[in-house]
VONU-809045 format. One record per atom (N, C-alpha, C): residue number from 1; atom name; x, y, z. Coordinates in Angstrom, 3 decimals, padded with zeros to 6 digits. Example, Ala and Ser with C-alpha at 12.3 -4.5 7.8 and 13.67 -1.06 7.14 Angstrom:
BEGIN
rec seq 1 atom N X 013.190 Y -005.690 Z 007.800
rec seq 1 atom CA X 012.300 Y -004.500 Z 007.800
rec seq 1 atom C X 013.200 Y -003.300 Z 007.800
rec seq 2 atom N X 012.850 Y -002.250 Z 007.080
rec seq 2 atom CA X 013.670 Y -001.060 Z 007.140
rec seq 2 atom C X 012.900 Y 000.030 Z 007.870
END
This chain:
BEGIN
rec seq 1 atom N X 005.289 Y 013.797 Z 030.110
rec seq 1 atom CA X 005.778 Y 014.985 Z 029.581
rec seq 1 atom C X 006.788 Y 014.340 Z 028.307
rec seq 2 atom N X 006.644 Y 014.851 Z 026.924
rec seq 2 atom CA X 007.500 Y 014.710 Z 026.152
rec seq 2 atom C X 008.311 Y 015.552 Z 025.703
rec seq 3 atom N X 009.470 Y 015.174 Z 025.603
rec seq 3 atom CA X 010.754 Y 015.932 Z 025.090
rec seq 3 atom C X 010.842 Y 016.080 Z 023.364
rec seq 4 atom N X 010.851 Y 017.143 Z 023.094
rec seq 4 atom CA X 010.896 Y 017.470 Z 021.766
rec seq 4 atom C X 012.457 Y 017.631 Z 020.837
rec seq 5 atom N X 012.817 Y 016.807 Z 020.255
rec seq 5 atom CA X 014.400 Y 017.036 Z 019.711
rec seq 5 atom C X 014.103 Y 018.256 Z 018.612
rec seq 6 atom N X 015.107 Y 018.956 Z 018.462
rec seq 6 atom CA X 015.283 Y 020.337 Z 017.516
rec seq 6 atom C X 016.304 Y 019.797 Z 017.045
rec seq 7 atom N X 016.682 Y 019.364 Z 015.960
rec seq 7 atom CA X 017.992 Y 018.775 Z 014.932
rec seq 7 atom C X 018.452 Y 019.773 Z 014.090
rec seq 8 atom N X 019.592 Y 019.975 Z 015.031
rec seq 8 atom CA X 020.315 Y 021.143 Z 013.716
rec seq 8 atom C X 021.177 Y 020.166 Z 013.033
rec seq 9 atom N X 021.308 Y 020.576 Z 011.336
rec seq 9 atom CA X 022.497 Y 020.104 Z 010.649
rec seq 9 atom C X 023.703 Y 020.652 Z 011.069
rec seq 10 atom N X 025.020 Y 019.766 Z 010.566
rec seq 10 atom CA X 026.286 Y 020.246 Z 010.795
rec seq 10 atom C X 026.691 Y 021.299 Z 009.691
rec seq 11 atom N X 027.301 Y 022.605 Z 009.540
rec seq 11 atom CA X 027.525 Y 023.437 Z 008.879
rec seq 11 atom C X 028.419 Y 022.983 Z 007.504
rec seq 12 atom N X 029.003 Y 021.770 Z 008.033
rec seq 12 atom CA X 030.145 Y 021.005 Z 007.076
rec seq 12 atom C X 029.354 Y 020.075 Z 005.943
rec seq 13 atom N X 028.149 Y 019.836 Z 006.225
rec seq 13 atom CA X 027.403 Y 018.796 Z 005.638
rec seq 13 atom C X 027.212 Y 019.496 Z 004.333
rec seq 14 atom N X 027.308 Y 020.501 Z 003.964
rec seq 14 atom CA X 026.787 Y 021.538 Z 002.373
rec seq 14 atom C X 025.672 Y 021.600 Z 002.666
rec seq 15 atom N X 024.579 Y 021.747 Z 001.470
rec seq 15 atom CA X 023.886 Y 022.533 Z 001.434
rec seq 15 atom C X 022.672 Y 021.918 Z 002.034
rec seq 16 atom N X 021.363 Y 022.612 Z 002.424
rec seq 16 atom CA X 020.754 Y 022.105 Z 003.505
rec seq 16 atom C X 019.479 Y 021.478 Z 002.863
rec seq 17 atom N X 019.266 Y 021.416 Z 001.662
rec seq 17 atom CA X 018.630 Y 019.829 Z 001.157
rec seq 17 atom C X 019.585 Y 018.680 Z 000.988
rec seq 18 atom N X 020.758 Y 018.734 Z 001.152
rec seq 18 atom CA X 021.267 Y 017.598 Z 001.485
rec seq 18 atom C X 021.345 Y 016.468 Z 001.824
rec seq 19 atom N X 021.305 Y 015.143 Z 001.385
rec seq 19 atom CA X 021.009 Y 014.110 Z 002.269
rec seq 19 atom C X 022.145 Y 013.429 Z 002.938
rec seq 20 atom N X 023.334 Y 013.783 Z 002.478
rec seq 20 atom CA X 024.833 Y 013.427 Z 003.243
rec seq 20 atom C X 025.321 Y 014.474 Z 004.476
rec seq 21 atom N X 023.991 Y 014.775 Z 005.542
rec seq 21 atom CA X 024.019 Y 015.669 Z 006.596
rec seq 21 atom C X 023.935 Y 014.698 Z 008.000
rec seq 22 atom N X 024.896 Y 015.203 Z 008.986
rec seq 22 atom CA X 024.685 Y 014.534 Z 009.968
rec seq 22 atom C X 023.968 Y 015.758 Z 010.934
rec seq 23 atom N X 023.187 Y 015.366 Z 011.800
rec seq 23 atom CA X 022.237 Y 016.152 Z 012.751
rec seq 23 atom C X 022.369 Y 015.937 Z 014.030
rec seq 24 atom N X 022.392 Y 016.815 Z 014.535
rec seq 24 atom CA X 022.901 Y 017.098 Z 016.479
rec seq 24 atom C X 021.216 Y 017.527 Z 016.928
rec seq 25 atom N X 020.861 Y 016.786 Z 017.914
rec seq 25 atom CA X 020.122 Y 017.723 Z 018.921
rec seq 25 atom C X 020.408 Y 017.301 Z 020.519
rec seq 26 atom N X 020.133 Y 018.299 Z 021.255
rec seq 26 atom CA X 020.293 Y 018.171 Z 022.778
rec seq 26 atom C X 018.711 Y 017.703 Z 023.540
rec seq 27 atom N X 018.528 Y 017.164 Z 023.813
rec seq 27 atom CA X 017.511 Y 016.382 Z 024.912
rec seq 27 atom C X 017.969 Y 016.237 Z 025.909
rec seq 28 atom N X 017.650 Y 016.914 Z 026.938
rec seq 28 atom CA X 017.647 Y 016.917 Z 028.265
rec seq 28 atom C X 019.222 Y 016.512 Z 028.551
rec seq 29 atom N X 019.857 Y 015.600 Z 029.327
rec seq 29 atom CA X 021.574 Y 015.870 Z 029.461
rec seq 29 atom C X 021.862 Y 014.722 Z 028.562
rec seq 30 atom N X 021.102 Y 014.605 Z 027.482
rec seq 30 atom CA X 021.949 Y 013.730 Z 026.191
rec seq 30 atom C X 021.682 Y 014.209 Z 025.043
rec seq 31 atom N X 023.078 Y 014.002 Z 024.107
rec seq 31 atom CA X 023.029 Y 014.451 Z 023.129
rec seq 31 atom C X 022.374 Y 013.846 Z 021.899
rec seq 32 atom N X 022.195 Y 013.692 Z 021.196
rec seq 32 atom CA X 021.683 Y 012.962 Z 020.009
rec seq 32 atom C X 021.872 Y 013.185 Z 018.735
rec seq 33 atom N X 022.347 Y 012.482 Z 017.692
rec seq 33 atom CA X 023.321 Y 012.357 Z 016.464
rec seq 33 atom C X 022.343 Y 010.847 Z 015.413
rec seq 34 atom N X 022.775 Y 012.129 Z 014.403
rec seq 34 atom CA X 021.921 Y 011.217 Z 013.299
rec seq 34 atom C X 022.245 Y 011.157 Z 012.001
rec seq 35 atom N X 022.106 Y 010.615 Z 010.924
rec seq 35 atom CA X 022.141 Y 011.151 Z 009.389
rec seq 35 atom C X 021.075 Y 011.166 Z 008.836
rec seq 36 atom N X 021.013 Y 012.398 Z 008.347
rec seq 36 atom CA X 019.852 Y 012.721 Z 007.052
rec seq 36 atom C X 019.078 Y 011.864 Z 006.738
rec seq 37 atom N X 020.198 Y 010.790 Z 005.912
rec seq 37 atom CA X 019.267 Y 009.988 Z 005.250
rec seq 37 atom C X 018.938 Y 008.642 Z 005.810
rec seq 38 atom N X 019.129 Y 008.646 Z 007.080
rec seq 38 atom CA X 018.501 Y 007.905 Z 008.056
rec seq 38 atom C X 017.894 Y 008.280 Z 009.038
rec seq 39 atom N X 017.038 Y 009.001 Z 009.314
rec seq 39 atom CA X 016.371 Y 010.014 Z 010.451
rec seq 39 atom C X 016.063 Y 008.580 Z 011.569
rec seq 40 atom N X 015.980 Y 007.468 Z 011.064
rec seq 40 atom CA X 015.224 Y 006.687 Z 012.587
rec seq 40 atom C X 016.265 Y 006.078 Z 013.346
rec seq 41 atom N X 017.395 Y 006.211 Z 012.746
rec seq 41 atom CA X 018.629 Y 005.499 Z 013.245
rec seq 41 atom C X 019.197 Y 006.751 Z 014.349
rec seq 42 atom N X 019.275 Y 006.782 Z 015.383
rec seq 42 atom CA X 019.657 Y 007.917 Z 016.291
rec seq 42 atom C X 020.915 Y 006.942 Z 017.525
rec seq 43 atom N X 021.482 Y 007.592 Z 017.523
rec seq 43 atom CA X 022.777 Y 007.591 Z 018.408
rec seq 43 atom C X 022.493 Y 008.470 Z 019.659
rec seq 44 atom N X 022.244 Y 008.025 Z 020.786
rec seq 44 atom CA X 022.297 Y 009.018 Z 022.233
rec seq 44 atom C X 023.466 Y 008.773 Z 023.029
rec seq 45 atom N X 024.277 Y 009.872 Z 023.078
rec seq 45 atom CA X 025.311 Y 009.736 Z 023.814
rec seq 45 atom C X 025.326 Y 011.140 Z 024.828
rec seq 46 atom N X 026.015 Y 010.863 Z 026.262
rec seq 46 atom CA X 026.305 Y 011.914 Z 026.853
rec seq 46 atom C X 027.504 Y 012.996 Z 026.189
rec seq 47 atom N X 027.583 Y 014.200 Z 026.423
rec seq 47 atom CA X 028.098 Y 015.203 Z 026.335
rec seq 47 atom C X 029.873 Y 014.686 Z 026.260
rec seq 48 atom N X 030.239 Y 014.076 Z 027.267
rec seq 48 atom CA X 031.788 Y 013.339 Z 027.243
rec seq 48 atom C X 032.074 Y 012.501 Z 026.241
rec seq 49 atom N X 031.135 Y 011.481 Z 026.313
rec seq 49 atom CA X 031.169 Y 010.645 Z 025.023
rec seq 49 atom C X 031.546 Y 011.136 Z 023.796
rec seq 50 atom N X 030.564 Y 012.079 Z 023.536
rec seq 50 atom CA X 030.332 Y 012.819 Z 022.280
rec seq 50 atom C X 032.015 Y 013.207 Z 021.927
rec seq 51 atom N X 032.109 Y 014.209 Z 023.047
rec seq 51 atom CA X 033.497 Y 014.666 Z 023.113
rec seq 51 atom C X 034.798 Y 014.082 Z 022.880
rec seq 52 atom N X 034.511 Y 012.174 Z 023.043
rec seq 52 atom CA X 035.611 Y 011.412 Z 023.133
rec seq 52 atom C X 035.554 Y 010.910 Z 021.656
rec seq 53 atom N X 034.335 Y 010.538 Z 021.493
rec seq 53 atom CA X 034.047 Y 010.647 Z 019.459
rec seq 53 atom C X 034.832 Y 011.305 Z 018.964
rec seq 54 atom N X 034.426 Y 012.675 Z 019.244
rec seq 54 atom CA X 035.195 Y 013.711 Z 017.774
rec seq 54 atom C X 036.588 Y 013.670 Z 018.342
rec seq 55 atom N X 037.121 Y 013.705 Z 019.499
rec seq 55 atom CA X 038.748 Y 013.514 Z 019.740
rec seq 55 atom C X 039.347 Y 012.341 Z 018.917
rec seq 56 atom N X 038.824 Y 011.334 Z 018.726
rec seq 56 atom CA X 039.212 Y 010.221 Z 018.042
rec seq 56 atom C X 038.734 Y 010.218 Z 016.075
rec seq 57 atom N X 038.214 Y 011.113 Z 015.917
rec seq 57 atom CA X 037.723 Y 011.576 Z 014.404
rec seq 57 atom C X 039.155 Y 012.391 Z 014.424
rec seq 58 atom N X 039.060 Y 013.349 Z 014.850
rec seq 58 atom CA X 039.912 Y 014.276 Z 014.763
rec seq 58 atom C X 041.376 Y 013.539 Z 015.059
rec seq 59 atom N X 041.479 Y 012.709 Z 015.702
rec seq 59 atom CA X 043.017 Y 011.973 Z 015.595
rec seq 59 atom C X 042.944 Y 011.057 Z 014.388
rec seq 60 atom N X 042.122 Y 010.850 Z 013.385
rec seq 60 atom CA X 041.996 Y 010.301 Z 012.695
rec seq 60 atom C X 042.143 Y 008.807 Z 012.468
rec seq 61 atom N X 041.412 Y 008.497 Z 013.565
rec seq 61 atom CA X 041.359 Y 006.914 Z 013.914
rec seq 61 atom C X 039.623 Y 006.694 Z 014.464
rec seq 62 atom N X 038.701 Y 006.916 Z 013.317
rec seq 62 atom CA X 037.471 Y 006.981 Z 013.636
rec seq 62 atom C X 037.208 Y 005.397 Z 014.183
rec seq 63 atom N X 036.541 Y 004.951 Z 015.471
rec seq 63 atom CA X 036.375 Y 004.121 Z 015.968
rec seq 63 atom C X 037.065 Y 003.086 Z 016.659
rec seq 64 atom N X 038.935 Y 003.496 Z 016.240
rec seq 64 atom CA X 039.867 Y 003.258 Z 016.838
rec seq 64 atom C X 040.087 Y 003.521 Z 018.264
rec seq 65 atom N X 039.845 Y 002.963 Z 019.224
rec seq 65 atom CA X 039.850 Y 002.829 Z 020.516
rec seq 65 atom C X 038.672 Y 003.669 Z 021.446
rec seq 66 atom N X 037.249 Y 003.861 Z 020.490
rec seq 66 atom CA X 036.499 Y 004.702 Z 020.898
rec seq 66 atom C X 035.435 Y 003.257 Z 021.352
rec seq 67 atom N X 035.089 Y 003.187 Z 022.741
rec seq 67 atom CA X 034.042 Y 002.406 Z 023.256
rec seq 67 atom C X 032.824 Y 002.866 Z 023.879
rec seq 68 atom N X 031.845 Y 003.112 Z 023.002
rec seq 68 atom CA X 030.432 Y 003.475 Z 023.537
rec seq 68 atom C X 030.316 Y 003.322 Z 024.696
rec seq 69 atom N X 029.374 Y 003.710 Z 025.439
rec seq 69 atom CA X 028.742 Y 003.538 Z 026.887
rec seq 69 atom C X 027.918 Y 002.187 Z 026.326
rec seq 70 atom N X 027.912 Y 000.786 Z 027.521
rec seq 70 atom CA X 026.651 Y -000.291 Z 027.310
rec seq 70 atom C X 026.330 Y 000.064 Z 028.401
rec seq 71 atom N X 024.505 Y 000.376 Z 027.983
rec seq 71 atom CA X 023.527 Y 000.283 Z 028.992
rec seq 71 atom C X 023.005 Y -000.724 Z 028.950
rec seq 72 atom N X 022.558 Y -001.351 Z 030.329
rec seq 72 atom CA X 022.166 Y -002.540 Z 030.180
rec seq 72 atom C X 020.834 Y -002.765 Z 031.548
END
């Protein structure tokens, strides 16, 4: 069975044809994140990990203290 991602653009990304968009999709228990101008580069996160990333960005320290999980 193949799961299909239905991508949605952020309402903060501007017009629908803008190349400067962040897109999200939920597939199974994973949230997928990508940029419209590089759709092949997809970041797969749990909901909790995405929430942590959003908290860090809102705190003004993108990447500062955020440690994405490492899957081996």
